[in-house]
N, CA, C and O atoms as CSV, one atom per row, in Angstrom:
chain,resi,resn,atom,element,x,y,z
A,1,MET,N,N,72.898,193.344,29.260
A,1,MET,CA,C,72.288,193.253,29.715
A,1,MET,C,C,72.792,194.700,31.142
A,1,MET,O,O,72.105,195.339,31.940
A,2,PRO,N,N,74.557,194.667,30.780
A,2,PRO,CA,C,75.225,195.811,31.740
A,2,PRO,C,C,74.178,197.299,31.418
A,2,PRO,O,O,73.814,198.215,32.156
A,3,GLU,N,N,73.991,197.062,30.287
A,3,GLU,CA,C,73.253,198.516,30.005
A,3,GLU,C,C,71.751,199.145,31.181
A,3,GLU,O,O,71.680,200.290,31.628
A,4,ILE,N,N,70.893,198.205,31.399
A,4,ILE,CA,C,69.731,198.032,31.862
A,4,ILE,C,C,70.280,198.636,33.255
A,4,ILE,O,O,70.228,199.860,33.379
A,5,PRO,N,N,70.821,197.834,34.346
A,5,PRO,CA,C,71.402,198.699,35.077
A,5,PRO,C,C,72.314,199.568,35.270
A,5,PRO,O,O,72.592,199.803,36.446
A,6,ARG,N,N,72.788,200.039,34.583
A,6,ARG,CA,C,73.823,201.189,34.246
A,6,ARG,C,C,72.436,202.391,34.208
A,6,ARG,O,O,72.655,203.379,34.909
A,7,ARG,N,N,71.331,202.383,33.608
A,7,ARG,CA,C,70.718,203.188,33.340
A,7,ARG,C,C,69.530,203.341,34.415
A,7,ARG,O,O,68.779,204.272,34.706
A,8,GLU,N,N,69.673,202.123,34.841
A,8,GLU,CA,C,68.574,202.612,36.507
A,8,GLU,C,C,69.309,203.223,37.310
A,8,GLU,O,O,68.918,204.181,37.976
A,9,GLY,N,N,70.627,202.679,37.353
A,9,GLY,CA,C,71.887,203.341,38.526
A,9,GLY,C,C,71.509,202.350,39.590
A,9,GLY,O,O,71.262,202.721,40.738
A,10,ALA,N,N,71.465,201.184,39.244
A,10,ALA,CA,C,71.804,199.956,40.267
A,10,ALA,C,C,73.058,199.860,41.177
A,10,ALA,O,O,74.061,200.394,40.703
A,11,ASP,N,N,73.135,199.521,41.888
A,11,ASP,CA,C,74.627,198.845,42.914
A,11,ASP,C,C,74.713,197.679,42.728
A,11,ASP,O,O,75.922,197.479,42.606
A,12,LEU,N,N,74.157,196.689,42.617
A,12,LEU,CA,C,73.731,195.768,42.165
A,12,LEU,C,C,72.856,194.967,41.484
A,12,LEU,O,O,71.629,194.977,41.580
A,13,THR,N,N,73.592,194.219,40.739
A,13,THR,CA,C,72.145,193.399,39.443
A,13,THR,C,C,72.113,191.911,39.602
A,13,THR,O,O,73.043,191.407,38.972
A,14,ILE,N,N,71.449,191.126,40.154
A,14,ILE,CA,C,71.574,189.761,40.081
A,14,ILE,C,C,70.924,189.435,38.683
A,14,ILE,O,O,69.944,190.022,38.226
A,15,LEU,N,N,71.626,188.393,38.059
A,15,LEU,CA,C,70.905,187.619,36.868
A,15,LEU,C,C,69.576,186.855,37.624
A,15,LEU,O,O,69.884,186.284,38.671
A,16,LEU,N,N,68.486,186.791,37.325
A,16,LEU,CA,C,67.686,185.925,37.613
A,16,LEU,C,C,66.765,185.615,35.954
A,16,LEU,O,O,66.381,186.416,35.102
A,17,THR,N,N,66.660,184.013,36.037
A,17,THR,CA,C,66.182,183.193,35.154
A,17,THR,C,C,64.509,182.620,35.920
A,17,THR,O,O,64.350,183.017,37.074
A,18,ARG,N,N,63.375,181.772,35.337
A,18,ARG,CA,C,62.435,181.278,35.381
A,18,ARG,C,C,62.842,179.524,35.555
A,18,ARG,O,O,63.461,179.089,34.583
A,19,VAL,N,N,62.607,178.679,36.482
A,19,VAL,CA,C,63.182,177.072,35.947
A,19,VAL,C,C,61.453,176.570,36.906
A,19,VAL,O,O,60.730,177.052,37.779
A,20,GLU,N,N,61.517,175.009,35.790
A,20,GLU,CA,C,60.262,174.696,35.744
A,20,GLU,C,C,60.386,173.839,38.094
A,20,GLU,O,O,59.470,173.304,38.718
A,21,ASN,N,N,61.784,174.114,38.564
A,21,ASN,CA,C,61.722,173.193,39.537
A,21,ASN,C,C,62.500,174.151,40.195
A,21,ASN,O,O,63.648,174.277,39.768
A,22,PRO,N,N,62.127,174.910,41.199
A,22,PRO,CA,C,62.835,175.567,41.999
A,22,PRO,C,C,63.912,175.500,43.296
A,22,PRO,O,O,64.737,176.254,43.813
A,23,LEU,N,N,63.469,174.320,43.477
A,23,LEU,CA,C,63.518,173.564,44.952
A,23,LEU,C,C,65.453,173.692,45.156
A,23,LEU,O,O,65.750,173.647,46.349
A,24,GLN,N,N,66.596,173.822,44.282
A,24,GLN,CA,C,67.366,173.823,44.726
A,24,GLN,C,C,67.837,174.929,44.190
A,24,GLN,O,O,68.940,174.648,43.721
A,25,TYR,N,N,67.440,176.687,43.903
A,25,TYR,CA,C,68.132,177.341,43.824
A,25,TYR,C,C,67.271,178.261,44.912
A,25,TYR,O,O,66.444,177.883,45.742
A,26,GLY,N,N,67.803,179.740,44.590
A,26,GLY,CA,C,67.024,180.922,45.796
A,26,GLY,C,C,66.418,181.510,45.045
A,26,GLY,O,O,66.899,182.025,44.035
A,27,CYS,N,N,64.657,181.578,45.546
A,27,CYS,CA,C,63.663,181.992,44.883
A,27,CYS,C,C,63.432,183.264,44.950
A,27,CYS,O,O,63.469,183.565,46.144
A,28,ARG,N,N,63.073,184.764,43.897
A,28,ARG,CA,C,62.939,185.399,44.744
A,28,ARG,C,C,61.862,185.910,44.161
A,28,ARG,O,O,61.465,185.472,43.082
A,29,ASP,N,N,61.018,187.293,45.059
A,29,ASP,CA,C,59.829,188.114,44.725
A,29,ASP,C,C,60.081,189.444,44.652
A,29,ASP,O,O,60.859,189.907,45.486
A,30,HIS,N,N,59.443,190.393,43.584
A,30,HIS,CA,C,59.501,191.229,43.356
A,30,HIS,C,C,58.431,192.390,43.473
A,30,HIS,O,O,57.433,192.158,42.791
A,31,ARG,N,N,58.399,193.573,44.165
A,31,ARG,CA,C,57.132,194.436,44.018
A,31,ARG,C,C,57.305,195.240,43.304
A,31,ARG,O,O,56.374,195.502,42.542
A,32,ALA,N,N,58.471,195.962,43.207
A,32,ALA,CA,C,58.655,196.752,42.541
A,32,ALA,C,C,59.604,196.794,41.291
A,32,ALA,O,O,60.672,196.182,41.258
A,33,ARG,N,N,59.167,197.502,40.354
A,33,ARG,CA,C,60.268,197.012,38.480
A,33,ARG,C,C,61.441,197.326,39.119
A,33,ARG,O,O,61.534,198.433,39.649
A,34,TRP,N,N,62.457,196.458,39.168
A,34,TRP,CA,C,63.664,196.208,38.722
A,34,TRP,C,C,64.557,195.898,40.650
A,34,TRP,O,O,65.752,195.791,40.926
A,35,THR,N,N,63.137,195.840,41.703
A,35,THR,CA,C,63.853,195.855,42.802
A,35,THR,C,C,63.075,193.994,43.327
A,35,THR,O,O,62.199,193.372,42.727
A,36,ILE,N,N,63.777,193.617,44.516
A,36,ILE,CA,C,63.601,192.363,44.776
A,36,ILE,C,C,63.414,192.117,46.222
A,36,ILE,O,O,64.398,191.785,46.882
A,37,SER,N,N,62.079,192.265,46.872
A,37,SER,CA,C,61.528,192.481,48.268
A,37,SER,C,C,62.074,191.333,49.072
A,37,SER,O,O,62.390,191.482,50.252
A,38,ARG,N,N,62.219,189.820,48.231
A,38,ARG,CA,C,62.079,188.868,49.153
A,38,ARG,C,C,63.230,188.238,48.228
A,38,ARG,O,O,63.357,188.393,47.013
A,39,PHE,N,N,64.110,187.420,49.178
A,39,PHE,CA,C,64.969,185.942,48.603
A,39,PHE,C,C,65.162,184.834,49.417
A,39,PHE,O,O,65.594,184.985,50.560
A,40,LEU,N,N,64.955,183.989,49.071
A,40,LEU,CA,C,65.212,182.729,50.091
A,40,LEU,C,C,65.900,181.993,49.107
A,40,LEU,O,O,65.578,181.863,47.926
A,41,GLU,N,N,67.260,181.338,49.924
A,41,GLU,CA,C,68.025,180.446,49.083
A,41,GLU,C,C,67.311,178.890,49.632
A,41,GLU,O,O,66.825,178.680,50.744
A,42,GLU,N,N,67.446,177.748,48.281
A,42,GLU,CA,C,67.415,176.599,48.484
A,42,GLU,C,C,66.113,176.314,49.790
A,42,GLU,O,O,66.196,175.615,50.800
A,43,ALA,N,N,65.238,176.949,49.409
A,43,ALA,CA,C,63.898,176.581,49.628
A,43,ALA,C,C,62.918,174.734,49.672
A,43,ALA,O,O,62.930,173.923,48.746
A,44,ASP,N,N,62.275,174.581,50.874
A,44,ASP,CA,C,61.458,173.391,50.955
A,44,ASP,C,C,60.285,173.375,49.811
A,44,ASP,O,O,60.275,174.368,49.083
A,45,LEU,N,N,59.441,172.517,49.600
A,45,LEU,CA,C,58.716,172.825,49.036
A,45,LEU,C,C,57.606,173.522,49.043
A,45,LEU,O,O,56.831,173.982,48.206
A,46,ASP,N,N,57.752,173.480,50.624
A,46,ASP,CA,C,56.186,174.652,51.113
A,46,ASP,C,C,57.023,175.604,51.500
A,46,ASP,O,O,57.024,175.565,52.731
A,47,GLU,N,N,57.686,176.379,51.154
A,47,GLU,CA,C,58.035,177.401,51.018
A,47,GLU,C,C,58.170,178.349,49.690
A,47,GLU,O,O,58.279,179.571,49.586
A,48,VAL,N,N,58.110,177.099,48.526
A,48,VAL,CA,C,58.756,177.901,47.258
A,48,VAL,C,C,57.121,179.446,47.307
A,48,VAL,O,O,55.979,179.458,47.767
A,49,PHE,N,N,57.848,180.281,46.680
A,49,PHE,CA,C,57.009,181.181,46.213
A,49,PHE,C,C,57.246,181.502,44.935
A,49,PHE,O,O,56.447,182.433,44.832
A,50,SER,N,N,57.760,181.416,43.879
A,50,SER,CA,C,58.054,181.345,42.957
A,50,SER,C,C,59.130,181.026,42.336
A,50,SER,O,O,60.269,180.931,42.796
A,51,ASP,N,N,58.778,180.867,41.331
A,51,ASP,CA,C,59.356,179.764,39.920
A,51,ASP,C,C,60.852,180.661,39.371
A,51,ASP,O,O,61.638,180.299,38.496
A,52,THR,N,N,60.881,181.351,39.833
A,52,THR,CA,C,62.132,183.101,39.422
A,52,THR,C,C,63.278,182.769,40.126
A,52,THR,O,O,63.002,182.949,41.312
A,53,VAL,N,N,64.692,182.285,39.994
A,53,VAL,CA,C,65.777,182.235,40.712
A,53,VAL,C,C,66.905,182.601,40.283
A,53,VAL,O,O,67.197,182.884,39.121
A,54,ASN,N,N,67.685,182.606,41.365
A,54,ASN,CA,C,69.048,183.513,41.214
A,54,ASN,C,C,70.031,182.819,40.476
A,54,ASN,O,O,70.323,181.846,41.172
A,55,THR,N,N,70.858,182.795,39.187
A,55,THR,CA,C,71.575,182.032,38.611
A,55,THR,C,C,72.931,182.231,39.190
A,55,THR,O,O,73.874,181.615,38.693
A,56,GLY,N,N,73.109,183.013,40.168
A,56,GLY,CA,C,74.666,183.455,40.653
A,56,GLY,C,C,76.016,184.311,40.067
A,56,GLY,O,O,77.222,184.418,40.291
A,57,ILE,N,N,75.139,184.758,39.310
A,57,ILE,CA,C,75.538,186.088,38.225
A,57,ILE,C,C,75.266,187.713,39.013
A,57,ILE,O,O,74.160,188.109,39.382
A,58,TYR,N,N,76.316,188.336,39.118
A,58,TYR,CA,C,76.101,189.337,39.506
A,58,TYR,C,C,76.956,190.505,38.764
A,58,TYR,O,O,78.118,190.367,38.381
A,59,LEU,N,N,76.160,191.694,38.631
A,59,LEU,CA,C,77.057,192.615,38.224
A,59,LEU,C,C,76.942,193.383,39.045
A,59,LEU,O,O,75.752,193.586,39.289
A,60,LEU,N,N,77.945,194.238,39.931
A,60,LEU,CA,C,78.498,195.421,40.824
A,60,LEU,C,C,78.634,196.183,40.390
A,60,LEU,O,O,79.460,195.901,39.522
A,61,GLY,N,N,78.269,197.681,40.279
A,61,GLY,CA,C,78.066,198.463,40.190
A,61,GLY,C,C,79.496,199.402,41.067
A,61,GLY,O,O,79.805,198.954,42.171
A,62,PRO,N,N,80.331,200.710,40.511
A,62,PRO,CA,C,81.397,201.196,40.839
A,62,PRO,C,C,81.319,201.656,42.495
A,62,PRO,O,O,82.281,201.754,43.256
A,63,ARG,N,N,80.191,201.851,42.741
A,63,ARG,CA,C,79.732,202.232,44.147
A,63,ARG,C,C,80.420,201.236,45.256
A,63,ARG,O,O,80.999,201.441,46.323
A,64,CYS,N,N,79.917,199.471,44.123
A,64,CYS,CA,C,80.285,198.771,45.616
A,64,CYS,C,C,81.803,198.289,45.830
A,64,CYS,O,O,82.157,197.475,46.683
A,65,TRP,N,N,82.680,198.974,44.853
A,65,TRP,CA,C,84.108,198.880,44.745
A,65,TRP,C,C,84.371,199.841,45.882
A,65,TRP,O,O,85.385,199.443,46.457
A,66,THR,N,N,83.919,200.886,46.430
A,66,THR,CA,C,84.700,202.177,47.216
A,66,THR,C,C,84.194,201.987,48.821
A,66,THR,O,O,84.581,202.771,49.687
């Protein structure tokens, strides 16, 4: 996985996965490749907009540490 953020020049990468029931996770929506446009933590049933959720695994690029 680290080769994709490095190649794309990402400062922060969030590992995502698809689940059947996203209610206890953070949902995400993306419009452009590699870009999250909307993120909602622990959505209620009427707020869920995606089955793709945040796993809590983050890759921070060098610019995040300076």
